[in-house]
Structure formats: C-alpha cells, structure tokens
VOPAGU-2260 file (C-alpha; in pm, 1 decimal, decimal comma):
REM VOPAGU-2260
SITE   aa  ch    i         X         Y         Z
SITE  MET   A    0    9057,0   13876,9    9365,0
SITE  THR   A    1    8992,5   13973,5    9745,3
SITE  PHE   A    2    9142,3   14237,9    9962,1
SITE  LYS   A    3    9321,6   14130,9   10246,5
SITE  GLY   A    4    9228,8   14375,1   10533,8
SITE  MET   A    5    8863,3   14427,1   10466,3
SITE  ALA   A    6    8553,9   14274,1   10705,2
SITE  GLN   A    7    8531,7   13900,8   10680,6
SITE  LEU   A    8    8208,9   13797,3   10577,6
SITE  GLU   A    9    8084,7   13472,7   10749,0
SITE  GLY   A   10    8473,6   13354,6   10703,7
SITE  VAL   A   11    8476,9   13484,2   10368,1
SITE  GLU   A   12    8673,3   13821,8   10288,5
SITE  LEU   A   13    8507,4   14102,1   10028,3
SITE  GLU   A   14    8613,2   13980,3    9740,2
SITE  LEU   A   15    8635,5   14114,8    9392,1
SITE  ARG   A   16    8321,9   13961,2    9261,0
SITE  HIS   A   17    8087,7   14133,1    9573,6
SITE  LEU   A   18    8203,3   14486,4    9471,0
SITE  ARG   A   19    8112,4   14371,9    9073,4
SITE  TYR   A   20    7800,6   14229,3    9191,2
SITE  ILE   A   21    7713,0   14540,5    9364,2
SITE  VAL   A   22    7785,1   14756,3    9053,8
SITE  ALA   A   23    7620,9   14583,9    8814,5
SITE  SER   A   24    7307,1   14634,5    9015,2
SITE  ALA   A   25    7362,4   14964,3    9044,4
SITE  ARG   A   26    7438,6   15037,6    8680,4
SITE  ASN   A   27    7092,5   14767,7    8497,3
SITE  GLY   A   28    6881,5   14909,2    8815,5
SITE  SER   A   29    6781,8   14530,4    8941,7
SITE  PHE   A   30    6970,8   14239,3    9057,7
SITE  SER   A   31    6832,1   13986,1    8765,6
SITE  ALA   A   32    6942,6   14187,0    8473,1
SITE  ALA   A   33    7305,9   14220,0    8659,2
SITE  ALA   A   34    7310,3   13842,8    8686,8
SITE  GLN   A   35    7260,6   13791,9    8322,8
SITE  GLU   A   36    7509,5   14051,6    8251,8
SITE  LEU   A   37    7759,3   13878,9    8438,7
SITE  ASN   A   38    7622,0   13509,2    8365,4
SITE  VAL   A   39    7545,8   13360,9    8689,3
SITE  ARG   A   40    7176,1   13253,1    8820,2
SITE  GLN   A   41    6999,7   13586,3    9004,1
SITE  PRO   A   42    7004,4   13399,1    9379,7
SITE  ILE   A   43    7367,8   13474,7    9355,7
SITE  VAL   A   44    7370,0   13822,1    9282,6
SITE  SER   A   45    7144,5   13846,1    9579,6
SITE  LYS   A   46    7274,4   13649,1    9807,8
SITE  ARG   A   47    7663,6   13823,4    9768,0
SITE  VAL   A   48    7440,9   14148,5    9778,1
SITE  LYS   A   49    7288,0   14101,6   10103,7
SITE  GLU   A   50    7606,6   13947,5   10247,4
SITE  VAL   A   51    7801,2   14277,7   10204,2
SITE  GLU   A   52    7490,1   14449,9   10378,7
SITE  ASP   A   53    7431,5   14201,7   10655,7
SITE  GLU   A   54    7792,6   14235,5   10749,7
SITE  PHE   A   55    7846,7   14622,6   10695,9
SITE  GLY   A   56    7503,8   14730,4   10832,0
SITE  VAL   A   57    7370,3   14903,2   10569,5
SITE  CYS   A   58    7115,3   14914,5   10323,0
SITE  LEU   A   59    7241,7   14940,4    9963,9
SITE  PHE   A   60    6944,5   14906,1    9776,9
SITE  ASP   A   61    6587,7   14913,6    9806,0
SITE  ARG   A   62    6397,8   14659,4    9633,6
SITE  SER   A   63    6079,2   14671,8    9534,8
SITE  LYS   A   64    5880,2   14460,9    9218,2
SITE  SER   A   65    6041,7   14695,4    8933,2
SITE  GLY   A   66    6434,9   14597,6    9079,9
SITE  ALA   A   67    6661,6   14792,9    9311,8
SITE  SER   A   68    6754,9   15117,6    9315,5
SITE  LEU   A   69    7038,0   15262,8    9573,8
SITE  THR   A   70    6997,2   15393,9    9870,2
SITE  ALA   A   71    7280,8   15701,7    9974,7
SITE  ALA   A   72    7503,9   15455,5   10178,7
SITE  GLY   A   73    7438,8   15235,9    9871,4
SITE  GLU   A   74    7574,8   15531,5    9622,5
SITE  ALA   A   75    7877,2   15607,7    9852,6
SITE  PHE   A   76    7947,5   15250,5    9843,0
SITE  VAL   A   77    7946,2   15206,3    9455,7
SITE  VAL   A   78    8172,1   15523,3    9383,6
SITE  ILE   A   79    8473,9   15362,6    9602,0
SITE  ALA   A   80    8361,0   14991,3    9500,0
SITE  GLN   A   81    8369,0   15107,8    9097,1
SITE  ARG   A   82    8715,4   15272,5    9177,3
SITE  ILE   A   83    8873,0   14953,3    9310,1
SITE  ILE   A   84    8725,6   14739,0    9003,3
SITE  GLU   A   85    8920,8   14971,6    8796,0
SITE  ASP   A   86    9237,6   14986,4    8983,9
SITE  ALA   A   87    9254,5   14596,1    8986,6
SITE  GLU   A   88    9165,0   14578,6    8589,4
SITE  ARG   A   89    9512,4   14858,1    8540,7
SITE  LEU   A   90    9679,5   14621,4    8805,1
SITE  GLY   A   91    9629,7   14353,1    8620,6
SITE  GLU   A   92    9676,4   14473,2    8274,5
SITE  GLN   A   93   10010,9   14645,3    8400,2
SITE  THR   A   94   10103,5   14366,7    8482,3
SITE  LYS   A   95   10038,7   14134,4    8199,3
SITE  ALA   A   96   10220,0   14415,1    7991,5
SITE  SER   A   97   10505,3   14406,4    8202,8
SITE  GLY   A   98   10554,6   14003,3    8174,0
SITE  ALA   A   99   10527,3   14029,5    7833,2
SITE  GLY   A  100   10768,9   14254,8    7808,4
SITE  ARG   A  101   10561,6   14608,5    7667,3
SITE  VAL   A  102   10637,3   14773,0    8018,4
SITE  GLY   A  103   10948,2   14876,1    8206,6
SITE  ARG   A  104   11264,3   14989,1    8129,1
SITE  ILE   A  105   11605,1   14889,6    7925,8
SITE  VAL   A  106   11959,2   15009,7    7967,2
SITE  VAL   A  107   12099,7   15034,4    7634,6
SITE  GLY   A  108   12508,7   15073,4    7573,5
SITE  PHE   A  109   12652,3   15140,3    7298,1
SITE  TYR   A  110   12997,6   15341,9    7241,8
SITE  MET   A  111   13043,7   15693,0    7195,7
SITE  SER   A  112   13063,6   15678,2    6803,7
SITE  LEU   A  113   12759,6   15531,3    6797,4
SITE  SER   A  114   12567,8   15809,2    7012,0
SITE  THR   A  115   12452,3   15939,7    6620,9
SITE  GLY   A  116   12294,5   15783,2    6297,8
SITE  SER   A  117   12159,3   15475,7    6248,6
SITE  LEU   A  118   12153,1   15358,0    6678,5
SITE  ARG   A  119   12018,3   15669,3    6726,6
SITE  THR   A  120   11713,4   15607,5    6457,5
SITE  ALA   A  121   11688,8   15277,3    6578,8
SITE  LEU   A  122   11647,8   15369,2    6976,0
SITE  HIS   A  123   11389,7   15670,2    6849,8
SITE  ASN   A  124   11170,2   15399,4    6657,6
SITE  PHE   A  125   11174,5   15149,8    6918,5
SITE  ARG   A  126   11069,9   15445,7    7184,7
SITE  LYS   A  127   10818,5   15539,1    6922,5
SITE  CYS   A  128   10679,6   15118,8    6931,4
SITE  TYR   A  129   10664,4   15144,2    7235,5
SITE  ARG   A  130   10626,4   15476,2    7499,5
SITE  GLU   A  131   10517,6   15263,1    7762,6
SITE  ILE   A  132   10909,8   15147,3    7794,7
SITE  ASP   A  133   11196,5   15367,4    7930,9
SITE  VAL   A  134   11519,0   15350,6    7725,7
SITE  GLU   A  135   11767,2   15413,2    7962,1
SITE  PRO   A  136   12091,8   15468,1    7702,8
SITE  PHE   A  137   12457,7   15422,8    7816,5
SITE  GLU   A  138   12755,2   15525,5    7671,8
SITE  ALA   A  139   13089,0   15353,4    7800,0
SITE  PRO   A  140   13396,8   15185,5    7626,4
SITE  TYR   A  141   13393,9   14819,8    7568,3
SITE  THR   A  142   13534,6   14694,3    7898,8
SITE  GLU   A  143   13308,3   14864,2    8062,2
SITE  LEU   A  144   13011,4   14809,0    7862,5
SITE  ALA   A  145   13108,9   14440,1    7920,8
SITE  ALA   A  146   13137,9   14446,6    8291,1
SITE  GLY   A  147   12814,0   14628,0    8266,3
SITE  LEU   A  148   12634,7   14286,7    8115,0
SITE  HIS   A  149   12803,5   14093,4    8355,0
SITE  ALA   A  150   12694,5   14293,7    8649,6
SITE  GLY   A  151   12317,9   14347,9    8528,1
SITE  ARG   A  152   12377,9   14705,6    8501,7
SITE  ILE   A  153   12351,4   14734,7    8133,9
SITE  ASP   A  154   12052,9   14477,5    7967,4
SITE  VAL   A  155   12173,3   14492,6    7602,7
SITE  ALA   A  156   12543,5   14647,8    7445,7
SITE  ILE   A  157   12572,2   14737,7    7093,5
SITE  LEU   A  158   12934,0   14583,1    7033,9
SITE  LEU   A  159   13164,4   14666,3    6700,1
SITE  GLY   A  160   13185,0   14235,5    6556,3
SITE  ASP   A  161   13012,9   13983,6    6485,2
SITE  PRO   A  162   12777,2   13723,2    6691,4
SITE  GLY   A  163   13059,0   13513,4    6838,8
SITE  ARG   A  164   13346,7   13781,9    6973,4
SITE  CYS   A  165   13209,9   13754,8    7275,5
SITE  ASP   A  166   13072,7   13436,0    7339,3
SITE  ILE   A  167   12944,3   13407,8    7702,5
SITE  PHE   A  168   12720,4   13649,1    7591,9
SITE  ASN   A  169   12398,3   13629,7    7371,6
SITE  SER   A  170   12450,0   13811,5    7052,1
SITE  LEU   A  171   12216,9   13922,1    6721,7
SITE  ALA   A  172   12359,1   14050,8    6408,5
SITE  MET   A  173   12281,9   14404,5    6389,9
SITE  ARG   A  174   12252,6   14661,1    6058,1
SITE  SER   A  175   12656,2   14714,7    5892,6
SITE  GLU   A  176   12821,9   15073,4    5827,4
SITE  LEU   A  177   13051,8   15157,8    5555,6
SITE  LEU   A  178   13405,9   15202,9    5656,2
SITE  VAL   A  179   13537,3   15558,5    5519,5
SITE  VAL   A  180   13837,8   15794,8    5526,0
SITE  ALA   A  181   13842,4   16114,4    5675,5
SITE  MET   A  182   14092,1   16346,9    5509,4
SITE  PRO   A  183   14135,1   16683,0    5396,4
SITE  LYS   A  184   13974,5   16828,3    5129,5
SITE  ASP   A  185   14256,9   16897,7    4955,3
SITE  HIS   A  186   14402,8   16546,1    4990,2
SITE  PRO   A  187   14516,0   16395,7    4663,8
SITE  LEU   A  188   14224,8   16114,4    4696,5
SITE  ALA   A  189   13947,2   16348,3    4833,2
SITE  ASP   A  190   13823,8   16386,5    4435,0
SITE  ARG   A  191   13753,8   15999,5    4437,2
SITE  PRO   A  192   13404,6   15837,9    4448,2
SITE  PHE   A  193   13608,3   15538,8    4686,2
SITE  VAL   A  194   13957,0   15499,0    4759,6
SITE  TYR   A  195   14126,5   15124,8    4753,9
SITE  TRP   A  196   14278,5   15005,3    5035,9
SITE  PRO   A  197   14711,2   15006,7    4892,1
SITE  GLU   A  198   14599,5   15381,4    4798,0
SITE  LEU   A  199   14658,1   15431,9    5173,8
SITE  LYS   A  200   14932,4   15254,8    5228,8
SITE  GLY   A  201   15233,9   15558,1    5306,6
SITE  GLU   A  202   14946,1   15797,5    5514,6
SITE  ARG   A  203   14963,1   15864,6    5894,0
SITE  PHE   A  204   14597,7   15758,1    6038,5
SITE  LEU   A  205   14491,3   15930,3    6314,9
SITE  VAL   A  206   14304,6   15649,1    6590,3
SITE  SER   A  207   14137,0   15702,3    6914,1
SITE  HIS   A  208   14226,9   15532,9    7206,1
SITE  HIS   A  209   13874,6   15548,4    7257,7
SITE  ASP   A  210   13613,7   15259,2    7144,7
SITE  PRO   A  211   13622,7   15138,7    6886,3
SITE  GLY   A  212   13968,4   15339,7    6846,4
SITE  PRO   A  213   14119,0   14968,4    6897,3
SITE  ASP   A  214   13902,0   14792,5    6688,0
SITE  ILE   A  215   14004,4   15051,9    6398,8
SITE  ARG   A  216   14387,5   14985,2    6449,2
SITE  ILE   A  217   14325,8   14589,4    6431,4
SITE  ILE   A  218   14124,0   14646,7    6071,0
SITE  LEU   A  219   14410,9   14884,5    5969,8
SITE  GLU   A  220   14669,7   14639,3    6017,0
SITE  ARG   A  221   14492,1   14388,4    5827,4
SITE  TYR   A  222   14469,6   14538,4    5520,4
SITE  LEU   A  223   14797,5   14770,5    5522,8
SITE  ALA   A  224   15067,7   14547,6    5737,8
SITE  ALA   A  225   15313,8   14363,3    5546,3
SITE  PRO   A  226   15595,0   14117,5    5700,8
SITE  SER   A  227   15781,4   14402,4    5645,7
SITE  ASP   A  228   15608,1   14734,0    5635,1
SITE  HIS   A  229   15362,4   14828,2    5888,5
SITE  PRO   A  230   15095,8   15148,8    5882,5
SITE  GLU   A  231   15188,7   15466,4    6051,6
SITE  ILE   A  232   14930,5   15494,8    6292,0
SITE  LEU   A  233   14901,2   15779,3    6608,0
SITE  MET   A  234   14745,3   15669,9    6902,3
SITE  ARG   A  235   14561,3   15945,0    7021,4
SITE  CYS   A  236   14293,8   16007,6    7389,0
SITE  LEU   A  237   14125,6   16228,4    7147,8
SITE  SER   A  238   13695,7   16212,2    7086,7
SITE  ARG   A  239   13631,3   16154,2    6714,0
SITE  GLU   A  240   13574,7   16517,8    6702,9
SITE  SER   A  241   13879,4   16601,1    6790,7
SITE  ILE   A  242   14063,3   16365,1    6589,5
SITE  LEU   A  243   13901,6   16467,5    6318,1
SITE  SER   A  244   13968,9   16803,9    6359,0
SITE  GLU   A  245   14317,1   16696,0    6346,7
SITE  VAL   A  246   14274,6   16572,2    6017,7
SITE  GLY   A  247   14103,8   16893,5    5916,3
SITE  SER   A  248   14475,7   17031,5    5999,4
SITE  GLY   A  249   14641,8   16828,7    5830,5
SITE  GLU   A  250   14777,6   16603,4    6100,8
SITE  GLY   A  251   14689,7   16267,5    5901,2
SITE  ILE   A  252   14369,1   16054,5    5775,4
SITE  SER   A  253   14138,6   15847,4    6010,4
SITE  LEU   A  254   13935,6   15586,8    5942,8
SITE  GLN   A  255   13649,7   15621,9    6084,1
SITE  CYS   A  256   13263,9   15485,1    6058,9
SITE  GLU   A  257   13009,1   15650,1    5816,3
SITE  THR   A  258   12829,9   15798,4    6101,1
SITE  ALA   A  259   13080,2   16052,0    6103,9
SITE  ALA   A  260   12996,9   16145,7    5784,6
SITE  GLY   A  261   12749,5   16388,6    5904,1
SITE  LEU   A  262   13060,0   16647,6    6048,0
SITE  THR   A  263   13114,6   16825,6    5780,1
SITE  ASP   A  264   13201,9   17133,1    5902,1
SITE  LEU   A  265   13574,6   17031,9    5977,4
SITE  GLY   A  266   13747,5   17093,3    5689,9
SITE  ILE   A  267   13740,5   16739,2    5593,5
SITE  VAL   A  268   13581,3   16494,2    5337,7
SITE  PHE   A  269   13472,5   16090,6    5389,0
SITE  LYS   A  270   13540,3   15860,7    5142,5
SITE  PRO   A  271   13434,8   15499,5    5148,4
SITE  VAL   A  272   13681,9   15206,1    5111,7
SITE  HIS   A  273   13690,6   14967,6    4862,9
SITE  ASP   A  274   13846,8   14636,9    4918,9
SITE  GLY   A  275   13863,3   14540,7    4603,4
SITE  ASN   A  276   13584,7   14308,8    4601,2
SITE  GLY   A  277   13342,2   14575,3    4739,9
SITE  LEU   A  278   13340,4   14830,7    4998,0
SITE  THR   A  279   13443,9   14745,3    5328,4
SITE  ARG   A  280   13183,9   14731,2    5606,8
SITE  LEU   A  281   13205,7   14705,9    5950,7
SITE  GLY   A  282   12966,4   14476,0    6164,4
SITE  TYR   A  283   12796,8   14583,3    6473,9
SITE  MET   A  284   12576,5   14351,1    6711,4
SITE  ALA   A  285   12377,3   14335,7    6991,8
SITE  CYS   A  286   12447,5   14171,3    7330,3
SITE  TRP   A  287   12307,8   14075,5    7636,5
SITE  LYS   A  288   12349,4   13826,1    7931,5
SITE  PRO   A  289   12196,0   13434,7    7877,0
SITE  THR   A  290   12078,4   13533,2    8242,8
SITE  ASN   A  291   11934,0   13848,1    8172,7
SITE  THR   A  292   11538,5   13804,4    8326,1
SITE  ASN   A  293   11452,9   14126,4    8196,6
SITE  PRO   A  294   11118,5   14099,1    7935,4
SITE  VAL   A  295   11157,5   14411,9    7831,1
SITE  VAL   A  296   11534,2   14267,2    7647,5
SITE  LYS   A  297   11286,0   13998,1    7404,9
SITE  THR   A  298   11064,2   14284,8    7297,0
SITE  PHE   A  299   11353,8   14427,6    7240,6
SITE  ILE   A  300   11576,4   14211,2    7064,7
SITE  ASP   A  301   11225,1   14082,4    6859,7
SITE  PHE   A  302   11205,2   14488,4    6749,8
SITE  ILE   A  303   11591,8   14489,5    6592,0
SITE  ASP   A  304   11575,1   14180,8    6453,3
SITE  SER   A  305   11226,4   14243,2    6309,3
SITE  SER   A  306   11118,8   14196,8    5946,6
SITE  THR   A  307   11063,2   14638,2    5944,9
SITE  ASP   A  308   11373,0   14800,7    5944,2
SITE  PRO   A  309   11378,5   14936,9    6286,9
SITE  PHE   A  310   11708,6   15141,3    6173,3
SITE  GLU   A  311   11507,5   15338,9    5879,4
SITE  PRO   A  312   11309,8   15670,5    6016,0
SITE  HIS   A  313   10958,8   15556,1    6063,9
C-alpha cells in the first residue's frame, strides 16, 4: 500500500512497508530483531530505514553494536507512523467486512400489520447478531414496497404470499402466521377454542383498505363465497387498531393475522380458524431485486433462512 502525496524515495513512493520496518525496529530495539519479526533479511530493513532518513534529512535511529534506539525525531515519526499503520489495517478490515456484508446498511420494507410480532423479533435478532449493520425499517403498502424494490430504495420487502407471487423478484418463504378471527367477547363463538369456516357464514367482516387487507378479502372469498352466496365484506379506510375497535363496538368481526392477538384491551377475543384439515395459516415471503448489489442483502437473507429460527427471541 502506498500513500499518495508523501515524499518520493529515489522515484519510489513511500510505502506502508517503510513504516512497518521503522515501527518494528523501534519496538524491537534493533534492525535484526525487526527483520526476524517481519520475516525478511536484515539488510532490507536497514536499507528501507536509511531511505526514509536520507529523503527527509533526519536521523531516526542512533545505531550501536547493541542495537538501534530512536532519536527525538524518530520518536515523533514513529507516533505518526504507528497511527497510519493502524488506520490502514482498520481500513482493510472495514473494506473486507463491507464486501462480506457484515458492515453496512439495509432497508427492510413491510406492511403496517407486521410492525409487531415475529418480524419485529427477527429484526431485533438480526441487529443483535450484526451490530455493525444499520437496519432501516420502511413501513408501506404493497404497491409502494414493490416500487421501492424496483427503484432500489428498499433492499428487502416482507410480503404476504408464497414465493413465486412476484416472479420478477427473488423470494424466500418465511414463517407463516395463524389466521384468527377477531370478535366481540359476547359473540356466540367467543367461547370456542377455534372456529370452522362454515360457522362464519352470514357474518359481517370488517376489512382495512390498507395492506394486507386486500389479501384478507381474497382469502374470505376463497373460503366463504359460493355461486349464489357471497360474504358481507365492508372495506374501511382504517388502521388495524381502528378496525378492531369497530369490532369491539359490535360492528362486525374481522379476519386478522395472529400478530393482532396482542391487542387485548379492546373488548374482543381472537380465535384461530380451522378449515377441516387444520388451522389456517398465512405465509410470508422475503423479496429482493435480483440485481441488488448490496452485500448486506445476502447476509440478511442467509440469516432468516438459517437453521436457527430468527423469529424466536434470542
């Protein structure tokens, strides 16, 4: 490594090795001991030290048969040289870590409904493992997340669905969540451990226009719609919390992801939905643009795809 702008020594720019030879000689008290430490021949160390002394017109070492000791000028030189060596080493380590995806920044997009629960745990665990990576959360609806991936404003987006839904992006299946029905505490089904889809026919469903509301509507129609019978679905421009508040007021029931079950102070209960084969689950996926060159993306994807569950508290 050379340092541009420093004095030239017989046509050769001052190099990091010159500084290493001088610092090693000062540390060991002799050129021969420095050469042994650096695994080079002693005449090479002596020559490089002499080149620097001749160029700057100073004597850095007092030579004697017993070794070499720093002069006053040498002591001042070594202080700065040591600092340059340490900075160069840090620069190299930082560059390698950045290229390996261990240092840097990543923008992770997600729906508002995912701001709590397993995703929050996963981001916490990732930050704990990679403290030199700045994770910037980005909460937005699906269309804005997809546009952000295209434009490079978002590195990874967590979306509802299975891999392949967005075939223009790379995708990885993530942990699924239970689908639950939020209902007032005095609802006839409120005492059940879970409810079956047919038991929900005739109910009024409150669904948010905000994501993943449109996907929730598709699920309701898939399980409850018939040629002559369609579920009553009221789309509202309300947040999840406001939808649940409406449920608590008796305006209807609402299909939600299990992360909503932590909101228990609204006079409502949450019951898993059974489809006859088992509890109904919603899958999520991580999506990223194939041409994204941010090394941290691979680190993040490898983390959530690791054998150790990233969604469990560490």
